[in-house]
Backbone bond lengths (Angstrom), bond angles and torsions (degrees), N, CA, C in turn:
res aa  C-N    CA-C-N  psi(-1)  N-CA   C-N-CA  omega(-1)  CA-C   N-CA-C  phi
1 M - - - 1.466 - - 1.523 109.44 -
2 N 1.334 117.04 139.27 1.457 121.73 179.62 1.516 110.42 -83.15
3 F 1.335 115.62 74.09 1.455 120.11 -176.97 1.517 109.17 -145.09
4 H 1.339 115.41 132.48 1.459 121.71 175.40 1.525 108.80 -103.66
5 E 1.321 116.18 126.29 1.469 120.46 179.68 1.534 109.67 -80.13
6 V 1.316 114.60 64.06 1.465 121.41 178.71 1.520 107.69 -133.22
7 Q 1.328 115.99 143.48 1.465 120.93 -175.87 1.528 111.12 -95.92
8 F 1.317 115.83 133.73 1.456 120.92 171.83 1.519 108.12 -57.27
9 P 1.348 119.26 138.93 1.465 120.60 -176.93 1.530 112.15 -50.02
10 T 1.317 116.08 121.63 1.469 120.09 -173.87 1.518 113.04 -67.31
11 D 1.330 117.50 -27.35 1.457 118.58 178.11 1.524 111.36 -72.02
12 L 1.337 116.57 -18.00 1.462 120.68 177.59 1.531 111.99 -93.69
13 S 1.323 117.26 -28.63 1.467 119.07 176.45 1.526 111.13 -76.44
14 F 1.352 116.14 -21.62 1.463 119.84 176.45 1.530 108.55 -68.58
15 G 1.316 116.10 122.31 1.457 120.57 -177.10 1.511 113.50 99.89
16 A 1.341 116.59 -8.29 1.463 119.88 177.85 1.526 110.34 -69.87
17 L 1.307 115.50 151.23 1.463 121.89 178.24 1.523 109.01 -93.41
18 G 1.345 117.42 137.89 1.462 118.31 177.27 1.505 112.91 167.83
19 G 1.347 115.03 177.10 1.446 121.57 179.81 1.513 110.84 166.06
20 P 1.342 116.89 -169.16 1.471 120.48 -175.54 1.527 112.99 -72.82
21 Q 1.321 113.66 147.30 1.464 121.40 176.59 1.526 108.16 -127.20
22 R 1.315 116.21 134.64 1.470 122.18 176.24 1.521 109.52 -117.53
23 R 1.311 115.81 149.73 1.458 120.38 173.48 1.515 108.42 -110.19
24 V 1.323 116.20 117.29 1.465 122.12 179.22 1.524 108.34 -129.54
25 D 1.314 115.84 125.70 1.459 121.09 176.43 1.530 108.65 -90.49
26 V 1.335 115.80 121.47 1.471 121.66 -177.03 1.518 109.34 -113.97
27 V 1.324 116.10 123.88 1.468 122.08 177.17 1.526 107.98 -117.65
28 T 1.335 116.10 120.31 1.464 120.81 177.31 1.524 109.30 -89.86
29 L 1.321 116.07 121.49 1.461 121.54 -178.37 1.522 110.86 -80.20
30 A 1.331 116.50 168.18 1.462 121.52 -177.79 1.522 111.74 -62.51
31 N 1.323 117.40 -28.59 1.464 120.91 -178.47 1.531 112.23 -86.28
32 G 1.357 116.84 2.26 1.458 119.71 177.75 1.510 114.77 95.66
33 Y 1.331 116.33 -16.05 1.465 119.19 176.47 1.536 109.53 -73.34
34 E 1.319 115.33 162.99 1.459 120.63 -179.61 1.522 111.43 -119.15
35 E 1.323 115.11 148.19 1.457 121.87 167.21 1.520 107.27 -113.90
36 R 1.340 115.58 127.92 1.460 120.35 -177.82 1.521 109.97 -123.71
37 N 1.319 114.50 138.09 1.459 120.42 -179.23 1.525 108.69 -147.50
38 T 1.330 115.78 148.45 1.453 119.44 176.93 1.523 110.50 -128.51
39 P 1.336 116.96 132.52 1.464 119.91 175.97 1.526 112.18 -85.08
40 W 1.331 117.41 -4.73 1.458 121.75 -177.25 1.521 111.01 -102.52
41 A 1.326 116.15 123.17 1.463 119.79 173.31 1.523 110.62 -76.88
42 H 1.327 116.38 -26.73 1.458 121.21 -177.05 1.527 110.71 -128.61
43 S 1.309 115.29 146.01 1.460 120.37 176.63 1.529 109.88 -73.86
44 R 1.321 115.63 166.13 1.466 122.07 174.25 1.520 108.02 -126.70
45 R 1.332 115.63 139.86 1.459 120.21 178.97 1.525 110.19 -88.20
46 V 1.311 115.66 142.14 1.464 121.54 174.27 1.529 107.90 -128.52
47 Y 1.321 116.36 144.40 1.466 121.11 -177.10 1.522 110.08 -140.70
48 D 1.332 114.77 162.67 1.463 122.25 170.49 1.515 107.09 -120.64
49 A 1.340 116.33 103.52 1.459 121.27 -176.43 1.522 112.09 -70.63
50 G 1.326 117.43 -19.43 1.454 119.99 -177.00 1.514 113.65 -62.62
51 L 1.328 117.12 -29.57 1.457 120.49 -176.10 1.524 112.47 -72.26
52 G 1.337 117.30 -12.16 1.459 120.18 178.64 1.515 113.45 -89.84
53 L 1.334 117.60 -3.49 1.466 121.13 -176.89 1.534 110.48 -85.75
54 R 1.340 114.61 134.65 1.463 118.99 -177.34 1.525 113.38 -127.27
55 S 1.310 117.80 -4.65 1.463 120.55 -179.71 1.520 109.34 -153.15
56 L 1.337 115.74 167.80 1.461 120.02 177.39 1.526 111.16 -67.92
57 D 1.326 117.08 -27.06 1.467 119.95 174.34 1.526 110.26 -64.30
58 D 1.330 116.21 -36.10 1.467 120.17 176.54 1.520 110.59 -64.24
59 V 1.321 116.71 -41.10 1.467 121.07 178.32 1.519 110.01 -60.40
60 E 1.331 116.37 -44.81 1.472 120.81 179.76 1.524 110.65 -61.69
61 A 1.342 116.91 -40.22 1.468 120.89 -179.83 1.528 111.14 -64.52
62 V 1.324 116.86 -39.88 1.471 120.44 179.26 1.527 110.65 -68.89
63 I 1.328 117.11 -40.00 1.466 120.00 177.88 1.530 110.04 -60.24
64 A 1.344 116.43 -44.07 1.470 120.21 179.02 1.524 110.62 -62.41
65 F 1.340 116.95 -42.31 1.461 120.91 179.71 1.526 110.41 -64.94
66 Y 1.321 116.34 -42.64 1.464 121.90 179.63 1.528 111.15 -61.50
67 E 1.327 116.07 -45.91 1.458 119.94 -179.14 1.526 111.44 -65.56
68 A 1.332 117.47 -38.47 1.465 121.05 179.53 1.524 111.70 -67.38
69 R 1.327 117.41 -24.04 1.468 121.12 176.19 1.533 111.32 -90.72
70 F 1.322 118.26 -0.49 1.463 122.55 -175.61 1.530 110.80 56.44
71 G 1.314 114.99 43.72 1.463 120.39 -179.76 1.519 111.68 68.31
72 Q 1.326 116.47 -120.77 1.466 121.73 -178.29 1.529 113.12 -80.78
73 M 1.329 117.19 -5.14 1.458 120.67 -170.19 1.524 113.34 -63.88
74 F 1.326 116.59 -46.82 1.464 119.96 -174.70 1.532 111.05 -116.37
75 G 1.329 114.63 133.62 1.445 120.46 175.64 1.514 111.12 -76.80
76 F 1.332 115.48 173.02 1.456 120.95 -178.96 1.531 109.41 -159.31
77 R 1.303 115.97 173.52 1.471 122.24 179.81 1.533 110.67 -88.45
78 W 1.321 113.98 142.40 1.475 120.57 179.97 1.525 108.69 -132.91
79 K 1.320 116.95 130.85 1.455 120.93 175.49 1.519 109.09 -90.87
80 D 1.332 115.31 115.48 1.466 121.70 176.21 1.526 107.08 -89.92
81 W 1.312 117.12 102.88 1.462 121.46 -173.11 1.528 112.72 -63.58
82 S 1.317 117.72 -18.13 1.461 120.37 179.14 1.529 112.05 -89.09
83 D 1.351 117.16 -10.07 1.465 120.27 -176.09 1.525 108.72 -161.50
84 F 1.344 116.78 82.12 1.459 119.69 -177.70 1.530 113.20 -133.13
85 K 1.331 117.05 7.81 1.463 121.58 179.80 1.516 110.74 -126.83
86 S 1.329 115.25 159.95 1.463 121.13 177.32 1.524 111.13 -69.76
87 G 1.330 117.28 -23.97 1.458 122.19 177.06 1.517 110.13 -118.03
88 K 1.330 116.13 -153.63 1.454 120.46 179.35 1.527 110.35 -70.59
89 P 1.354 117.79 142.88 1.464 120.55 -178.88 1.518 113.83 -58.15
90 S 1.348 117.19 -28.16 1.466 120.80 -176.20 1.520 113.34 -85.76
91 V 1.340 117.08 -4.64 1.470 121.52 -174.40 1.527 109.65 -115.19
92 A 1.330 115.93 143.15 1.467 120.41 178.65 1.526 110.55 -63.46
93 I 1.323 115.85 151.17 1.465 121.86 178.66 1.530 110.23 -60.88
94 N 1.327 115.99 137.84 1.457 122.44 178.49 1.518 109.32 -128.39
95 R 1.307 116.89 143.06 1.467 120.59 -179.34 1.524 112.37 -59.90
96 Q 1.322 117.37 -24.59 1.454 121.39 -176.58 1.531 112.54 -92.89
97 D 1.325 118.40 9.45 1.468 120.87 -175.01 1.522 113.31 -57.32
98 Q 1.328 116.51 -47.93 1.460 120.24 -174.59 1.525 111.18 -131.96
99 Q 1.336 116.22 128.45 1.472 119.33 169.47 1.517 106.71 -82.94
100 I 1.335 116.82 116.79 1.464 119.81 -175.12 1.522 113.03 -100.74
101 A 1.343 117.82 -15.05 1.466 118.67 -177.58 1.526 110.31 -172.75
102 L 1.332 114.07 171.59 1.465 123.32 168.68 1.516 108.13 -115.80
103 G 1.314 116.71 131.69 1.451 119.89 178.09 1.514 111.76 -67.96
104 D 1.334 116.01 153.20 1.469 120.72 176.06 1.528 111.56 -129.19
105 G 1.329 117.36 6.98 1.451 121.06 -179.89 1.517 114.36 81.40
106 V 1.339 117.10 -4.54 1.462 121.35 -177.72 1.532 111.53 -124.44
107 T 1.334 116.38 -47.67 1.457 121.76 -175.60 1.525 111.29 -69.03
108 T 1.319 115.88 132.89 1.468 120.52 178.39 1.528 112.21 -114.73
109 E 1.342 118.17 -13.34 1.456 121.18 -177.92 1.523 110.63 -110.86
110 F 1.332 115.67 132.79 1.459 121.42 -178.38 1.528 109.87 -137.78
111 Q 1.338 115.39 135.63 1.461 121.40 177.74 1.525 109.56 -82.17
112 L 1.326 116.35 134.08 1.455 119.04 172.54 1.525 109.29 -64.83
113 I 1.315 117.05 140.04 1.458 122.14 176.03 1.521 109.34 -139.41
114 K 1.318 115.06 159.03 1.456 121.20 171.42 1.508 107.98 -126.51
115 S 1.329 116.85 128.54 1.459 121.76 -177.33 1.525 110.24 -98.86
116 Y 1.322 115.29 134.66 1.465 122.55 176.91 1.528 107.29 -113.63
117 R 1.322 117.09 119.73 1.464 121.87 -174.46 1.518 110.97 -116.93
118 S 1.321 115.45 140.82 1.452 122.11 172.06 1.515 107.74 -152.84
119 G 1.326 115.27 120.11 1.460 118.43 -174.99 1.516 110.41 62.21
120 G 1.312 117.05 -131.14 1.454 120.46 178.58 1.511 113.69 -97.14
121 H 1.323 116.70 13.56 1.462 120.54 -176.05 1.526 110.56 -112.10
122 I 1.324 114.97 153.73 1.458 120.75 -176.33 1.527 110.24 -145.29
123 Y 1.324 116.31 142.84 1.460 122.35 173.03 1.520 107.64 -123.79
124 K 1.332 116.54 128.73 1.462 121.70 -179.37 1.526 109.03 -106.31
125 R 1.310 115.14 114.75 1.472 122.54 -176.03 1.523 110.43 -99.69
126 P 1.323 118.36 122.13 1.474 119.78 175.48 1.530 110.09 -65.82
127 I 1.312 116.43 135.15 1.458 122.15 177.26 1.525 107.53 -107.75
128 T 1.326 116.44 110.66 1.466 120.86 -172.65 1.532 113.76 -107.08
129 K 1.336 116.96 -8.97 1.465 119.34 -177.90 1.531 110.71 -130.42
130 P 1.348 117.58 66.42 1.467 118.47 176.39 1.523 110.42 -66.20
131 V 1.324 115.71 152.28 1.457 120.62 176.56 1.522 109.16 -77.46
132 K 1.308 115.88 129.27 1.468 121.80 -176.68 1.534 111.09 -55.44
133 G 1.333 115.58 129.86 1.454 121.69 176.93 1.515 115.14 83.85
134 S 1.342 116.98 -0.61 1.464 119.37 -176.51 1.525 113.96 -97.25
135 V 1.334 117.89 -12.64 1.471 121.34 -170.85 1.529 111.38 -80.95
136 L 1.334 115.57 122.85 1.461 123.38 175.20 1.522 108.42 -113.80
137 V 1.333 117.32 137.17 1.464 121.39 -173.44 1.521 110.83 -131.18
138 A 1.324 115.24 144.84 1.462 121.54 174.55 1.523 108.46 -143.40
139 V 1.334 115.92 150.75 1.462 122.45 171.06 1.519 105.60 -116.22
140 E 1.357 115.25 112.65 1.463 121.14 -167.36 1.531 108.43 53.99
141 Q 1.318 119.65 -123.52 1.463 121.52 -179.13 1.528 112.72 -97.66
142 D 1.315 116.27 8.23 1.459 121.23 -176.30 1.535 109.81 -94.03
143 D 1.339 116.64 107.09 1.458 120.57 178.49 1.524 110.36 -69.18
144 K 1.334 115.76 136.12 1.455 121.47 179.98 1.527 110.43 -106.60
145 L 1.314 115.97 154.29 1.451 121.94 -178.77 1.522 110.39 -107.95
146 E 1.335 115.30 128.18 1.464 119.88 177.65 1.524 109.82 -65.50
147 A 1.325 115.26 142.75 1.470 124.91 -178.42 1.518 112.51 74.25
148 V 1.338 117.22 -8.09 1.465 121.36 175.05 1.521 109.78 -110.59
149 D 1.347 115.65 -54.99 1.461 120.80 -179.25 1.529 112.54 -98.48
150 Y 1.319 116.99 -23.06 1.467 120.22 -177.22 1.521 109.70 -157.81
151 V 1.331 115.06 163.02 1.461 121.71 172.53 1.524 107.68 -128.06
152 V 1.331 115.63 153.72 1.462 121.61 -179.14 1.522 109.18 -116.32
153 N 1.316 115.85 130.00 1.465 120.74 171.76 1.523 107.40 -87.98
154 D 1.322 116.80 105.60 1.456 121.06 -176.01 1.525 112.56 -70.66
155 I 1.322 117.13 -13.44 1.460 121.03 -178.99 1.529 111.88 -89.28
156 S 1.341 116.86 -32.00 1.466 120.56 -176.40 1.527 113.77 -113.06
157 G 1.345 117.43 -17.15 1.458 119.86 -177.35 1.512 113.86 79.15
158 V 1.316 117.39 20.26 1.466 121.70 179.57 1.527 109.44 -97.28
159 I 1.348 115.43 131.36 1.460 122.12 175.26 1.524 108.22 -99.09
160 T 1.325 117.24 131.15 1.459 121.78 177.68 1.519 109.22 -118.15
161 F 1.351 115.40 119.63 1.461 121.43 179.06 1.523 110.83 -85.39
162 K 1.311 115.47 148.36 1.460 120.44 173.54 1.522 109.83 -66.94
163 D 1.333 115.82 -42.10 1.467 122.00 176.73 1.517 108.40 -124.19
164 A 1.320 116.53 137.24 1.460 121.10 -178.87 1.525 110.61 -63.01
165 P 1.333 118.40 133.28 1.468 120.74 174.86 1.523 111.46 -58.19
166 D 1.318 116.30 146.15 1.461 121.35 -178.79 1.527 111.31 -61.78
167 P 1.330 117.52 156.74 1.468 120.70 179.18 1.524 112.20 -56.71
168 D 1.340 114.76 138.01 1.467 123.68 175.68 1.526 113.93 64.32
169 T 1.327 117.67 18.40 1.451 120.14 172.43 1.526 108.80 -93.43
170 R 1.314 115.92 140.28 1.458 121.19 -177.28 1.530 110.62 -83.62
171 V 1.330 114.28 133.22 1.461 120.99 178.16 1.530 107.69 -103.96
172 F 1.335 115.71 122.85 1.459 121.80 -177.65 1.526 110.53 -114.80
173 A 1.334 115.55 157.24 1.462 120.18 175.76 1.524 110.30 -152.65
174 G 1.320 115.00 147.95 1.456 122.59 171.06 1.521 107.45 -128.47
175 Y 1.330 118.19 145.21 1.465 119.83 -171.88 1.525 111.02 -169.43
176 E 1.314 115.82 163.95 1.457 123.14 162.13 1.524 107.50 -104.04
177 F 1.328 116.96 156.48 1.454 118.93 -178.32 1.521 111.59 -150.61
178 D 1.321 114.28 156.88 1.465 122.50 173.15 1.520 109.10 -107.78
179 V 1.333 115.40 167.13 1.462 121.90 176.01 1.533 108.27 -106.49
180 P 1.331 118.56 129.20 1.475 119.82 175.44 1.528 109.75 -74.94
181 V 1.318 116.59 122.29 1.462 120.55 -175.10 1.533 110.57 -137.50
182 R 1.315 115.03 176.53 1.467 122.90 170.64 1.518 107.42 -146.41
183 F 1.322 116.10 161.44 1.456 119.63 170.78 1.522 108.69 -67.87
184 D 1.319 117.06 144.24 1.466 121.14 -176.04 1.525 111.54 -112.07
185 S 1.328 115.28 36.86 1.452 119.73 177.82 1.526 109.51 -153.36
186 D 1.337 115.66 144.08 1.463 120.88 177.31 1.519 112.09 -81.85
187 S 1.319 116.99 -3.50 1.463 120.19 -179.51 1.523 109.75 -140.41
188 L 1.312 115.48 154.63 1.458 122.68 178.37 1.522 106.57 -126.09
189 L 1.321 116.04 99.04 1.463 121.36 -172.62 1.521 110.63 -97.45
190 T 1.334 116.18 120.80 1.463 120.91 177.91 1.523 109.15 -128.27
191 N 1.316 115.04 152.80 1.452 121.61 178.71 1.523 107.66 -141.15
192 I 1.330 116.00 114.40 1.463 119.99 -174.82 1.528 111.41 -61.49
193 A 1.314 117.10 -41.64 1.465 119.93 -179.03 1.520 111.00 -61.89
194 S 1.337 115.79 -43.51 1.464 119.72 179.41 1.530 110.94 -66.64
195 F 1.338 116.33 -40.25 1.465 119.53 -179.14 1.523 110.53 -63.64
196 N 1.328 117.03 -42.46 1.466 120.27 178.25 1.520 111.62 -65.37
197 A 1.336 116.20 -23.65 1.462 120.60 178.93 1.524 111.61 -86.50
198 G 1.324 116.71 1.47 1.463 120.56 177.08 1.504 115.02 98.89
199 Q 1.340 117.59 4.40 1.457 121.03 178.61 1.525 109.45 -97.36
200 V 1.321 117.10 115.80 1.461 121.31 -177.33 1.526 109.53 -90.37
201 P 1.337 117.75 151.94 1.474 120.10 179.11 1.524 111.70 -70.79
202 D 1.317 114.70 155.88 1.470 121.42 176.25 1.519 107.59 -90.13
203 I 1.343 116.63 115.10 1.469 120.93 -178.59 1.528 107.96 -125.51
204 P 1.336 118.44 87.32 1.473 120.97 -177.20 1.518 112.60 -72.88
205 V 1.318 115.09 138.55 1.461 123.29 178.83 1.525 107.60 -130.98
206 R 1.328 117.47 137.20 1.472 121.39 -175.34 1.519 110.56 -132.03
207 E 1.334 116.14 140.32 1.462 121.66 176.66 1.520 110.63 -66.71
208 V 1.335 116.20 144.90 1.461 121.63 177.61 1.523 109.47 -120.97
209 R 1.327 115.56 155.74 1.461 121.43 175.21 1.520 108.78 -83.40
210 V 1.318 116.98 132.33 1.451 120.49 178.22 1.526 109.56 -132.06
């Protein structure tokens, strides 16, 4: 896979503009009603890294990062400061933050997920890039110990238990996570005069499927 397990500098992603993007095909019928359909089961995040730059040293750091990724060739980790925890950004991680599965007495591997709820609707987002050492796990009220009761694949976001959770027991997890992204341009255009005048470069970044 064309992916580098390296994080974009967090001090530069802080202040970047971005968020989820959905693809919905809308067809307006002759009677004025609409038919809407989406080919995407999951949203994709898009960002503008240029808005996080505050000095020429920042520009140099981004150029170095861009060149080391060979532009769009290799993906990387991105910290989305507006959505990087299993719970609220202002609250410490808790093992009970997210119910990720129900045990069946057989399955030992579970994908980390984050659920987004509004009204009676819910979207479950796969979390594939947890931050190393941040994942806390519990089965019902029983706290589990990493490397003793389970291991975490930091590259895929899969938790593997030593022993399968009992049937109908709830599996919970709390964690921090990154977004797998890539640069979305074949060029990185900067202008020192414009930057000094307060105009930051446009550096598009897009989430990738991994």
